C-alpha positions, -999 to 999 in steps of 0.1 A, spaced: -338 725 -163 -315 718 -134 -342 726 -108 -363 697 -120 -335 672 -114 -325 690 -82 -359 689 -65 -370 665 -39 -360 633 -57 -335 624 -30 -361 624 -2 -378 592 9 -414 589 21 -417 581 57 -448 558 59 -457 573 93 -460 608 81 -493 623 70 -498 625 33 -491 658 17 -512 675 -10 -504 704 -32 -533 726 -44 -531 756 -68 -558 782 -68 -564 772 -32 -578 804 -17 -612 804 -35 -638 784 -55 -630 748 -64 -595 750 -50 -608 762 -17 -633 733 -16 -605 708 -24 -583 722 3 -611 718 29 -619 682 17 -582 672 19 -578 686 54 -609 667 65 -593 636 51 -562 642 72 -538 656 46 -512 682 52 -514 707 24 -493 732 4 -518 759 -6 -508 781 -35 -526 813 -46 -517 850 -52 -535 864 -22 -513 860 9 -540 873 33 -565 847 21 -539 820 23 -530 830 59 -567 830 69 -571 796 53 -540 782 71 -553 794 105 -588 780 99 -577 745 87 -549 742 113 -573 750 141 -602 729 128 -584 698 115 -549 699 130 -534 698 95 -501 713 88 -507 740 61 -479 755 40 -490 788 24 -472 799 -8 -482 832 -23 -473 830 -59 -485 842 -93 -486 810 -114 -489 829 -146 -452 840 -143 -425 820 -160 -403 815 -130 -430 802 -107 -420 765 -108 -384 774 -98 -399 791 -67 -420 760 -60 -389 737 -63 -370 759 -39 -399 760 -14 -401 722 -14 -364 718 -10 -363 744 18 -390 726 38 -380 691 28 -414 683 15 -425 653 -6 -459 657 -24 -483 627 -27 -513 644 -43 -512 673 -68 -542 693 -78 -536 717 -107 -567 739 -103 -557 776 -108 -573 793 -138 -592 822 -151 -613 829 -182 -613 854 -212 -644 860 -232 -650 877 -266 -640 874 -302 -603 865 -306 -597 896 -327 -607 919 -299 -595 902 -267 -563 912 -249 -532 894 -261 -512 897 -229 -541 882 -208 -543 854 -233 -506 847 -230 -509 848 -192 -538 823 -195 -517 799 -217 -488 803 -193 -510 794 -163 -532 767 -178 -507 750 -201 -471 758 -192 -475 759 -154 -496 728 -153 -470 710 -173 -441 723 -153 -455 716 -118 -464 681 -129 -429 675 -143 -414 688 -111 -434 665 -88 -438 634 -109 -403 619 -106 -406 616 -69 -441 600 -72 -426 575 -97 -397 567 -73 -422 561 -44 -446 541 -67 -474 562 -53 -492 594 -62 -523 612 -74 -526 640 -99 -558 659 -107 -559 685 -134 -589 707 -137 -602 709 -173 -638 718 -183 -668 706 -203 -652 728 -229 -623 704 -231 -643 683 -255 -652 709 -282 -643 741 -300 -654 771 -279 -663 802 -300 -657 835 -281 -637 816 -255 -612 802 -280 -580 804 -260 -597 792 -228 -612 762 -246 -579 753 -263 -561 753 -230 -588 730 -214 -585 707 -244 -547 705 -238 -553 696 -201 -577 667 -210 -553 653 -236 -522 658 -214 -539 642 -184 -551 611 -203 -516 606 -218 -497 608 -185 -523 586 -168 -514 558 -192 -477 564 -189 -477 563 -151 -501 535 -144 -471 512 -141 -458 534 -113 -490 532 -92 -498 568 -100 -534 578 -106 -542 608 -129 -577 623 -134 -590 652 -154 -619 669 -137 -642 686 -163 -668 708 -146 -694 730 -162 -709 761 -147 -697 763 -111 -706 790 -86 -671 803 -78 -650 834 -77 -636 824 -110 -668 834 -126 -667 868 -110 -632 874 -123 -642 864 -158 -671 888 -155 -698 863 -163 -715 868 -130 -723 904 -135 -740 894 -168 -758 865 -152 -775 884 -124 -804 890 -148 -801 857 -167 -824 830 -155 -803 803 -172 -772 813 -152 -790 819 -120 -807 785 -120 -777 764 -131 -743 755 -118 -730 731 -92 -715 743 -60 -677 742 -57 -680 717 -29 -700 693 -50 -676 695 -79 -646 690 -56 -662 660 -38 -669 643 -71 -635 651 -85 -616 638 -55 -636 606 -54 -629 600 -90 -592 606 -86 -589 583 -56 -609 556 -74 -586 557 -104 -610 572 -129 -594 590 -159 -620 616 -164 -647 631 -141 -676 651 -155 -696 661 -124 -734 665 -127 -759 650 -151 -764 683 -171 -726 684 -177 -725 648 -188 -753 654 -213 -735 685 -226 -703 665 -232 -722 637 -249 -738 662 -273 -704 679 -279 -689 645 -287 -714 632 -311 -725 664 -330 -702 676 -359 -679 702 -344 -692 729 -368 -728 723 -358 -720 722 -321 -699 754 -324 -730 771 -338 -752 758 -310 -726 769 -284 -724 803 -300 -762 807 -295 -760 795 -259 -732 820 -252 -753 847 -267 -781 839 -243 -755 839 -215 -742 872 -227 -705 862 -231 -700 867 -268 -689 903 -265 -656 916 -253 -650 916 -215 -613 914 -211 
């Protein structure tokens, strides 16, 4: 597409300027935590989410607290034209992104035969197509400048089949494979790419996917899960240190080890039982 070639490739990084980050899903959860961490580290930030009011509140808070320049962009990233809007926004403000965090996402639960097709297509658009498109938009300028960071948010479900969350799990598997591939391709350009693979995290994402209302009476859910801040801290440290994959938390690392070494059919059966306990095997979307 022409807008990929037309984006910010002609701009040159001024070494005196503050580094600029681009965070999707920035208004809540892990994205919100990333945004605060980056502001603390002195980054200017483009914050992207659907809710303009939340973005405006976040802009005011971070600007006053840290002196960062915050660029709010209210946008539904599940729409096909979203990357064109982003390209136009960057060109309009003459912005060059140094650090990209593809974080926006949501979940769908239930048997594939009964879940909502349009929501699943929106999920694929958001998690796969938009992640790919934004990365392709920003990567050429990072290559030109021989500098850049890209963090894509996957999941512990990136490593295994996920019964009753089939489309979500497949999208997260794509993100892990995609991240690993472009990490190796772009090492020669001084660009670091990391896939963050969290497990249960206490975020607004869970409320939207309707797990939280089920977990209020579920001791497993209530007693587990890292905070969004903890996940973001570990993810950002891994990215800056050049790690390819970050699995935050001991419980999550054990989960991934089991998923990796058990036969997929056996692990799928185990995961089905776990999700039955969690109450996410029935239709919610």
